[in-house]
N, C-alpha and C positions, 0 to 999 in steps of 0.2 A: 510928318506927311501924313495924310489921312485920305482914304478912299472909301466911297461908298457905292455900293452897287444895288440897285432895284430897278423893277418892271415897271414903266409907267405907259399906259395905253399901247401895250404890247411890243414896247421898245425897251431894251435893256439899257439903262441910263447907268454910265459909271462916271461919278463926280471925284475929281481931285481937288484937295485943299493943301496949301504950304509947300514946302521944298520937294519937287518930284523929279528924280532921275530915270535913266534908263531902266535900271534895275526894277524900280516901282511899277513901270508901266507892263514889264514882263511879269512881275508876280500878279498884277492884277488881272492880265490875261490868264494866267494859271487858276487863279481863282474863278474867273467866268466859266472857264472849261470845265474845273470841276463842279462847279454849282449847276450849271446848265447843260442837261445832256443831249436835249436837241435844239441847237441854236436856230435852226432854219424854221421853227415854230414860231419865231418871233419877226417883226417886222425890219428890224434893224438893231444896231448898237450907237449910242452916242457916248462920245468921250469930253467931258466937259473939264477944260482946264482952267475956266475964267476966274478961279480964286487959287490957282498954282503958279508958282514960279519954277518954270522948266529949266533944268539944268541937265543938259542933252547935248552931245558932241554930234558933229555930223557923221562920224565914223558909226556912231549907234544906229543910225537909219538902216544900213545894211544889214545890221544884226537882227534889227526889227523884221525887217522884209523876211529874212531867212527863217525867223521864229513863225512868223505868218503863213509862210509857204508850207512849213512843216506841219500847219494844222489845216491846211485848205479843204482837207476831207471833211471838217467841222464847219467852216465858215465860208467855203465857197458861195459865191453870188450874194452874200450878206451887202447891205448898205451900212457904211461905217462913217459916221459923221464925226467931225473933230470940231469941237467949239472952241476956239480961243480968241483972244484980242491981242496977241503979239506977234512978233516977226517970224514966229516958227512955222506959220502957215505954208511958208516954201516947202518945208519937208513934206507936209501932207499932200501936196500938189506931187512932188517928187516920189512919194511912196504910191500915189496913185498911177504914175507912169510906170512904176516898177512891178506892180500887181494888177495886172489887167483883169484878171479873173475877181476882183474885188471892186466894189465901188465906193471909194474913198473922197470924201468933199469936206473942204473945210467951211465953217461958218463962225460968225460973230455973235450970235444968239443961239440959246437953246431952243427957242420957238422954230427959228428958220431951219434948224436941223431936224425937229420933229415934223415939219411940214414937208420937207424933201423925203424923209424916210417914208411918211405914211401917204404919199402921194405917187 
């Protein structure tokens, strides 16, 4: 698994490649929280899974929601776009329902995610 994190057009872009599991996602969140002191200075965050193979169980969804809730002071009100072309999109919709203070949307292209975040 490989993850890269960069800023493109004032959006934090996180790209995953290879086999990705729940812990990889949490570790990359830790990296983001360490690297970016003020997340509100950015328009949003895109997590791109187009080149990744997700190994993620449904029970991990609640743990990920709990992790994000523990960091709401840093990410409250952010637009979080998840780019993937696999059936895991339903988890994104479920997360959005559980985390009303965040704006989480699934997309099938990176460009659509950028368009949503920047408008």
